[in-house]
N, C-alpha and C positions, 0 to 999 in steps of 0.2 A: 334353467336354472339348477346351481349347485344343490344338493340333496345334503339336508341335515342329518347327520350319520351319528350314530349310536356312539365309535370312536372315530372323531373326526382328524387328531392327530398324522398326519403325513406318515410319521414315524410309524405308524399302525398297519398304513398300505404296506411299505417297505419289510415289516416283519411278516403280512401274512406272504408278500413275493418271494421270503425267505421260504417260509415252512411249505409252502407249495411244492418246493423241490422234494422236503422228506424231512422228517419231524426230528425236535432239536433242543437242547435245553436254552437257557437266555445266554450263558456264556458263548455257544456256539452260535446261538444268533448272532451276538455283539459283531463275533467273530466274521462270519458270513458278510454282514452289512457292511465292514470296514476290507474285507477283500474284493468286493463287488462295487465300492465306490460310491454305496447310497449315500454315505453321508454329503458326496458332491452334488447327487441328484436332487435333495430337496432338504430339509430344515432337519436335522437328529441331535436330540440332545443325550447324551449318552445315559447321565444320571436317571433319567426317564422311560427307560427301558424296562424295569421291572414292573412300574407303575402302567406303563402300556401293553403290555404282556399280561398283568393282572385285569385291565379291562377287556381286551380282547376275550379273556376266559367266562369274563363275568356273562358278557352277551352271547355267548356261545359261537365266536367265531374261531378260536381253537378250543383245544381240551388236551387236558392231561394224557399222555400215551402211558408214561411208566417214570418211575424215579428209581438213579443209579446211583452209585456211588463209586468213586474210582480212589484207592487207598484211604487215607483219613479225611479225603478232604469231606465236608458236609453231602448229605443228598442233594442230588439236585431232580427237577423234575422237567422229564421230555416232554417237549407239546407237539402236538398234531393238527394240524389246518381240519376243521370239518368242512361238513358240504355248505353248511353257511358261509363260511367265512371263506371260500372258494366263489360263494355267489357275488359275496361282498366284494372281494378283491376284482373282479370282472367287471361287475357294474361299476366300481370306482372308476377301473383302467378305461373304461368306455367314456366316463363323464370328465375325465381329467383330457381328454384326447379329443371331443368332441365337442366342448362347450367351452366357447371363449370366456375367461373370467378378467375381470379387471386387476392388474399386480402392482405394486409401489415398487420399483427398483430405488437404489438409493442415488445413481445417476439422475433419473427421472427428478428426484426430490430437489437435488443442487441444482439442476437446470431450472427447475420453478423458483427458484432464488437467486438466480445470476446475478440480478439487476445492484444487489446487495454489494455488488464488487465493482472495482472500477472494470472497465474494459480491459486497459492490457493488462491487470490481474486476469481476468476472468481466462484471456487468450494465454495467458503463460500455463494455468493450470492447466487448461485443457491440451495444450504442448505436452506437459507433463504425462496427463493421463493418456495421450495417445503416444507417448513413447511407451509407458508400461505396456499399454492393449498391443502393443507390435509385438513384442518382444513373450508376452503372455500367448498371443497368437502362433507364432512360431514353434515355442514349446507343444503347444496344442497338437498342432499339424504333424511334428515330429511323433508324438506318443501315439497320434491317432494312426500315422502310418506303419509304426511299429507293432501296435497291436491289430492291426490289419490283416497282418501273416497269423496271427493265432486265434483270433477271436472271431466268429461271426457276426457280420453286418447288424444283424438282428439284435446283437447286444452293444453295439456302437453309435447309435442311430439318435442319442440322446448327446454324443462327441460332436458328431456331426451338426447338428442343430446349435451347441454352443459355438462354434467356429462359423457359423452363420451369420448367428446373431453377431459376435464379436467384429468379423467384416464388417457387416452395416454399420455398426456403432462406429468403427474406424474411417468408414470413407466418410459417413456423415460429420464426423470432428473436423475432416480436414477439408470439407468442402464449408462448413463454417469458419474455422481458421482463415480460409480463402478469403471469404468476404471481409473478416475483420482488418485482413491484411490492406487488401483492395480499398476500406473504407466505402464499401459497398452494401455493408448491414443495414437494414433503416432504422431511424433511429440513434447509429452509433453517436452521434456528436452531441444530441443532447444527454444521450448517456455519461458520455466523458462531460461535460459540462455539470453535470449534477451531482458528481464527486468532486470534482474540482473548485466548484461555487458552493455548494448547496442546495442550488436553483432549482426546482423541479418544473419541468416544461408544463408551461399552460394546459396542452392537450393532456399531458399524462395526469398532471391535476386534479382535471375535469373529470378522466376516465377514472381514476381513485376514488374520487367523492362520489359519482355515478355508480359504480357498484359495490362500495361501504357502506351506503346507506338505504335500509330496509325501505322496502315499499309502502306507503302508507295504503291500509287496509279500508276498504267501506263498507266491510260485513257489519252486521247489526251486534258483534261481540267485540267489535273493537269501541274499546272505552275510552282512547286517549283524544282526550279533544279541549 
């Protein structure tokens, strides 16, 4: 089970990972996060950086090391990671790697309401997605191959993971489209009929009624009668 952390924003994890390398002021932290592509690994809102840094400081995960001034620029505080911050970084990394959690990708949300579309339109949209996905995968493979000659694999495993997921998604979409094209997808005719006539198949109507009607409670607290 995921822990309730004092600073639970994943951006905090990214900041800790950067400061584990060396002390930095917030502008350097942002530059390092962009340079390392952390905004592709986790949700990062750049406008929240100073808030996240402040929260980490307040809870003792980082601490001010010194203040520096360059020319006429405002004074900047350089932060270092504390022992508590290193422990938090390690514990958080262990949790993320070892503990499966339910996530909610946008594609899954779209699939969950697929029935709202006519099957022909759904198939066309999936073909569009597949086309874009194939192009994205080709670009990602080329980028990964280019980085592999300069960057240790340890720092590329998340890109490998993205490729595997993307390839699995593409394979699944192809198989689904093949069922649509062959007419072997279960309930395809009823799905099409509903969109063309507005008539919901009896078995689907019964399922919808059964799953949307609250079960009657027989407990003493049930006052509905």
